[in-house]
N, C-alpha and C positions, 0 to 999 in steps of 0.2 A: 823732518822728512829725509826717507831714504829713497836712492834711485837705484833702479835694477837695470842691467844691460847684458841681454840675451845671445848667445850665440851658438854655432854648430849645428844648426837645422839643415834639412836638404832633403835630396831624393835619394831613397836607397832601396835596393832588390831585397824582396824578402829573404829573411836569413842572414841579412847583413848587420852591420853596427854603426851607430853614430854615438858621438860624444858632445852633449850639450855643456855649456859654460854659462855662468851668470855671475857678473861683479856687480857688487853693493858699493853704494857710496852715500856719504850724508851722516845723519846722526844714529849711527849703528851703538846699539845696546848689547852688553856682554851677555846677557840672558835672553836668547832667542831660538827662533827655529826657522830655517830655509829650506824650501824644497820645491818641487815641481808638481803642476798640476797641468792637466790636458783637457782640451775640448774639440771633440769631432764635431761636423757638420751634423745640425739637427739635434745634438746631444747636449746634455749640461756638463759643465765643467767638474772634474773629477780630480781628486789627489790620487798622484803618481808616487811619490816618495817625498819624505821630509827626514830631515836631520836637526836634532835639536843641539845647541851649542854644548849640551854635556856628551855628545856622541851617540846618542840614542837615535835608532832609526825607525821608521815606518813605511811599509810598501803596500801599495795597492795589490791583492792577489793576483791580478790578471799580470803582473809584471815579476813578481816575486822568481828570484834565480835567473833572471835575464837582465834585469836592471840594477846597477849599484851606483847609489848616492854616496857623494863624499865632499867635504868641504875642507878648505885651506883658509883658517880663520885670521892668519896673518896677512892674507891677500883677500879677505873678505869676498871669498868666490867659493860657489857651490858648483860642482860637476854632477851630471848625469850620464852613466857610461850605460849605452843601451845594446844589449845583444839579443841575436836570435829575433831581430825585429820582425813582426807579422802585420798584415794588411792592416789588422785591426788597431796597430798602434799609430795610424796616420791620424793625426790632429795639428793643433796648434798648441804647442807647449808653452807654458807661462811660468816663470819664474816666481817665487813668492818670499817675502820677508814679514815674519811676524814677531812683535815683543810688545807684551803688554796690550795696549789699545791701538798702537800703530800698526798697519796692515797695508804692505806695498806690494806693487805688481809689477811685473816688465811688460813689455809691448808685446811679447809673444814671439816664438818663431816655429815656423811651419816644418814639420816632420811628414814626408810622403814616402810611404813603402809600397813598391810596387810587384806585382808577380812576376 
């Protein structure tokens, strides 16, 4: 099992920035991907950004050029730098770890963007 602990959410004004962090612990395999998903009220959970252990990244179209995902493999930590935040970015953000059949989720951190 892999445990994930997120931090960094909060309240920010539109146009502002936040940085989310997620630390993984437990049985971590070298081949994996880690990333961020979000779920707004009344909506389905959606992928925001993921990063493979190879360094390859994927982003949702809605966050490209505004969000940046990065990893520190030595610390088993993944980050999400969110810039130019918009009202539509308001959601609970979840960290995800995936390797083979193992799929783990964090408890979620609230990001609220105000006007």
